[in-house]
N, C-alpha and C positions, 0 to 999 in steps of 0.2 A: 431620756431624749437622745443621749449619745448613741445608744444601741440602735435606734431607728435610723439615724444618719449613717451609721456604719453598714447596716443591712441594705439600705438604699444605694449607697455607694458601691457595694459589692455587686448588687444587681445591675447597676449601670455599667460597671466595668465588664461584667460577664456578658451582658447584652451587646456591648460595643465590640468585644472580641468575636463573639458569634456572628455578628453582622458583617464585620470585616472579613472573617473567614468565608462566609457565604458568598460575598462579592468576589473574593479571590477565586473561589471554586468555579463560579459562573464564568469569570474571565478566562480561566484556563480551559474550560469546556468549549467556550466560543472560539478561542484561538486554535485549539485542536480540530474543531469542526471545520473551521475555515481552511486549515492546512489540508485536511482530507478532501475537502471540496475542490481546492486548487489542484491537488494531485490527481483526482479523478477526471477533472477537465483536461489536464495535460495528457493523461492516458487516453481519453476518448479521442482527442485530436491526433495523437501519434498513431493510434491503431486504425483510425479511419482515413488518414491522409498520408500515411507513411509511403515513402518512395520505395524503400526496401526494408525488410525485416528478416534477420537471420537469427534463428533460434538454435541454441545448443542444449540438447536434451541428453537422455541416457543413451540413445542410439546414434549419436552423431550430430552434425550441423545440417540444418535444412533452411532453405528459403521458404518462409512461411507464406502460404497462399492468402489471398485477399479474404476468402471465405473463413479461413481459420483465424485470421486477425479479427474479423468481426465477432466470431465466437469467443475468442480470448477476451475481447473488449467486454462482451456481455457477461462473461464469467466474473471478471474483475469488478465490473460495475455493480454486480449483485452482492458484493461483500460489504461487511460493516466493519468499522474500525474496532480495534481491540486495545484498550488502555492498559499499559504495562509500565511499571517502574523499573524493572530489571531488564537486562539485555540477555535474553535466553540464547542458549547455544543453538546454532543452526545445523541441520543435517543435510538432507537432499537439496540440491540447488539447480535452478534452470536459469540460463542467461540468454537475454535477447539483445541484439544490437540493431537499433532502429535508425534509419536515416530519413530525415524529414526536412525539406527546404534547405538542404546543404548542411544541416546540423546533425551531429552524431549524438545519439542517446543510448544509454545502456540501462537495461532493466534486469535486476536480479531478483528472483523469486525463490525463497527458501523456507523449508519447514522450520519453525522456531518453537519448540516445546509442544505442549498439548494444545491442539486445536488452534494454532496460530500460524500465520504466514508472515514472513518478513519481506516487504517489498522495498527495494532500494532503486530509485530512479535517479540517474545522474545525466547531466547534459547542461542545457542553458540554466535550468533550475535544478536543485537537488532536494530529494525527499527521502525520508526513511520512515515508513509507516508499518504498523502491524495491523493485520486484519484477521478476522475469524476464518479458519480453514473450512470447516463443514464439508470435508471431502472434495474441495475444489482443486486441490493440488493434483489429483489424479486426472481431472478434466484438463488442467493446464498442461500436464505432461502429454496428454493425448493430442492437444493442439500443436505441440512442438515436435511431435514424433513424425516418423516417415509416413505413417498412414494418415495422420491428421485427424481432426475432429469431424470435419465435414468433407474435405477433399484431401487428397494426398499432397504432401509437401515435396518439393524438388530438393535433392541433395545439393549442398553448397560446397563447392571446391575451394572457394577463396580467391580464385583467379578472375581477373577482370579482362 
């Protein structure tokens, strides 16, 4: 009789631990999903309602045209989150300075390891997310370059 009680107790403890672990995993996934959703909403608003956006790419600083901002928004909206425990080293980086309703925002887009992009948005709210690259970094570089993705961008001198 003692053996049956011990086996049942072990099963109950194992089941409880597995159940709590599953609940914790679901909670983490929901929190990360909500963070990515808020990030994408802020990105959508910034790219569609920005007063000015200055991008710094490999060939200098350019004021990003409205058409290229729309293309950039579509490229970033098509990405999916990438779960990572580590902080991979970043290599190439693109910086965008966005002004919206008198608020200054900075977006940094960098390659981070194999098939990952690190997006850091700072401003009124701060985000650091990793998304799958899937060769989107080249499209982003094109949006920020002088030729642009859809229309040419104007060089930015920094003078007002």
